[in-house]
N, C-alpha and C positions, 0 to 999 in steps of 0.2 A: 774244147770240154764244157766251157761255158755256155756255148750256143747249145750244146747236146743237153745240158741241164735245164735251160730255159724251154727247149723243146719238151723234155719230159714233164715237166711241171706244168705246162700249158696242155698236155694230153691228159695229164692226171687230172686236172681241173674239169676237162671236157667230159671225162669217163664219170667222175664224181657228180656233175650237173645231171648226166644222162641217168644215172641208176637211183639218184636220192628217192624221185617219186614211187619206185619199185620198193625200195628198202622200208620206206615211210609205211607203205601199204600193208606190211608184214609185220608191222608192230614197233616201229621206232617210237619210244616214249617221250625221250626228250632230246632236241638236236638244237643249239644254240650256235649261231655263227656271228662272232663279232671279230671280223679280220683273221679268227681262226676257229677251227671247230673246238668247242668247251667241252661238250659231253656227247657220248653217243653210246646209247643203252639199248639193247636188243631184247624183243620179248618173245622172240621167236618159240621160245617154250611156255608162254603164257597161255592160258584158255583163250578162247576165240573171244568170250563175253568181255574180256579185259583189253582186248586189243580194237575195239570200237572206237572210231575217231570222235572226239569230243570237241565241241566248238570252243575256240579260245577267246579269250577277253577281246582281242583286235577283232575277232570276227563278230563279236556281238557289238562292238562299237561300232563297225560299218555299217550295221542295219540302220536303214533311214528311220529319223525320228517319228514320222507318222506311222510306220509299220510297228515300232514299239509300243506306240501310243494304243493303236488299234489292238494289238495283241494283249496289252495290260486289259483292255476294256472287256475283252472276251474271257479272260483268265479270272479276273476278280469276282465274279459271281460264282465260279467254280470254288475258289478259295472259300468264299464266305459259306457256301453249302458244307464244304468239309468241316470248317470250324463248328457250324451249327451242329452237324451231325457229332462231333466229338464232344461237345457242350452238352447236348441233349444226353448223349450215351451216359455221360458221367451222372447226369441227374437221374436217369432212369436206373443206373446200377446202384446209385445211392439208395432210392426208394426200395428196389429190391432187396437189397442187403438189411435195409431197416425192418421190412415185414417178415424177412425170414429168420430174423433173430428176435422176434417178438417184442419189438420196440426196444430192445435192448436187454432183455431178460436173458437171453442166450449168447450175449456177446460181452461177459465179463473182462474186467481190465486184464490185458496180456494175452486176450486171444486173437486170433488171425481176422476174424470178421470185424472186430473192434478198430485194429490197426489200418484194415482197408478202408472202413468207413472214414476214419480220420483223414486217411491220405486224400480221399475224394472230396471231404470237406475243404482242406487245405487248397486243392486245385480249384474249386468253384469260388472260393473266397478270392483268389488271385483275379478272377473274371467276373467278379460281382457286377452285374449290369446295373445295380441302383449305386449312384455316387453316394459315399458316405454322407455328404452333407444334405442328401435328399431323403434319407432313411426315414425319418419321422415326420416329414413335410409332404412327400409326395402323396401320401393317402395308400400307397401299396401295402402299406403293413397293417391296415384295417381289415377286420373281418372275423370270420370264425375258422381258427385253426385247429386242425387235427394233429396231435402228436403222432409221430412215426418212429423217432428214435431218442434215446437219450442215455446219458451216463449217471443220471441222477437216481439213487437209489430211494430217496423220499418220494420222487414222483411215480416211480414205477410200483410202490407200495407192497413189494414182495416179502419183507421183512415183518409184516403186521400179523396179528392173530388170525388164525384162520376163520374164513367167514366175514373178514372187514377187509380183505385185500381188494387192490384195485381190479376189477374184471378185465381179463386178457382180450375178451371176445367184443368188448365195447370201446367206443372211442373215448379218449382224453381229450378235451377241448380247451381252447384258450381264446377267449374273445377280446380283441384289443379295439380301442377306439382313441386314436392319436389326437382327434380334434378337443376331446373332452379329457384325454390324458387319464384314461380309465382302462381296467382290464380284469378279466374274471377267468379263474381257472375251474374247469369243472371235471371230477373224476367219477366214473360209475363203479358202483359196488353192486355185488349179487351175494347175498347171505342166505343161509337154511336152504341150500340147494336141493336137498332131499324133500322139501315141502311144494310140490308142482312146480320144478325146476327153479326154485329160489324166490325170494324176494328182491326186487331189483330197485334200486334208487341212487341218487346221485349226492355227492358232496361237492361244495364249491367253496371257494374263496374270492372276495371282492377287493380290490386294490386300487389305490391312486399311484399315478405317476408323475415322477418329477424329472424334466429334461437335465441332464449332465453334459451330454455332447450331443453332435447331431444323429449319432445311432446309439446313444447308451442313456437308460434311463434307471433312474433309483426307483424301487417299488416299495410302497408302503402298503401293507395289508390291514384292512379295514375292518371286515367281518366275514366269520366263518358260518357256513349254512350246512348244517348236519341233516341227513336223511331228508333231502329234497326241500329243506328248509323248515322242518318241523322243530329244529333247535338251533337257535341264532346266537353266536357268541362273538363279543367285539373282541378283535384281535389285539394283543398287546402291543404297546409301542417297540418291543425289540423284534418284532415279526416283521422283518423288512430284508431287503436284497438288492441286487444290481442286475441289469439284463443289457447285454451288448449284442445288438444284430450285425452279424458279420456278413451274411448274404442274404438276400432278397431280390427275388423275381421281381420284374415289372412288366407292364404291358407292352413295353416296345421290344423286349427281349423275348418275349412270348411269340409276338408276331413276326418278329425276324426268323425264329426257328420254324414256325409255321410256314413263311413265304419261301425260305430257301430250302426247305425239308419236309414237303407235303406228308411223307409217311410218320412224322411226328407231330403233326397237326392236331390230332384228337389228343395226345398227352399233353397239350397246353391248357386243358380244362381245370388244371391245378396248379398253384404257385407253390414254389419251394421256399422255405425260409430257414436260416441257421443262426441260433442265438448260442451265446455264451453268458453264463451268469453263475450267481452264488447267492445263497441264503445266508443270514446272520442271526445267530441267537446271542443276545446281550453283546457282548464285546468280542465273541468269538466268530471268525471268519471262516466259514466253511470252504471246502475245496470249489473250484470252478468246475462246472458241469457244461455239457453241451446238449442242446436239444434240436432236432430237427423236426420240422413241421410243414404241413401242406395245407392249403385252402384252394378253394374253388377260384378260377380265374374270373374277372370283373364280368358281371352279366350271366355267369353260368351258377345257378342253385345258390345254395347257402354261402354266406360270406360276400354276395355282391354288393358293391359300394352303391350309398345311396347318394342323393345330391347334398347332404349335409356332410358327407364323409364318414358317417356310421355305417351301420350293417343292418 
């Protein structure tokens, strides 16, 4: 009987070894053998797509190091291109939504467009190509910036008396010079529209900046220029605020996107910037607002950087 049992065990072992490859090819998901069979799960009823053999850790570890390095060398450019496309896609969606909502007029608090814009901003801030400590020193913040979207009611100026509201068809501008620590905001106004299309003029405010952190400045408004400068008013001491740049394109990020994804090369003629800040009236701290702006890339049109860092 003992001899018979040994022969039976031996025969069973031979049959097991012989049929294992066939069973595995039909969908064995897990088969662990450590002195004995620990688990045997059949996937014969699973879709074919779920029964495709996948490389195991041991198989990957068996690949020679030189082949791994060469594979990584070939894959890295593809990864960079995919990331660049995703990155540029977020920027493009942000600007498209900004324009579709008329700089924020049609994206009030609680609306879906505003929620989506804020989601995109948060994603871009996590991938900010400009290190925080270089925001005010790199020169990339200098230039003439066009406001594309904001949560600020005061900037949009839609609650003013009719005839003195900000013109939606002309750009709101901000000019920054980080070397001299100055800024200027310009808003367009068109009044008496029934008279040959209206009278067009601009209001502006000049400000001095004081560095608070590598990315944040205190803003002290100095002079208001009304009707193109026909009326000049000294700004009161309480006219001040703060501005924190949380996202800023730089020349390197622009060239990376153009190089890895030629389809977006033309889109790099403008830089994107995101600021968060507030205004103060006396001792009253207003709510924080978000501003999205764009400017021409260096060397392209308005906002091109000069040798002295100005515009």
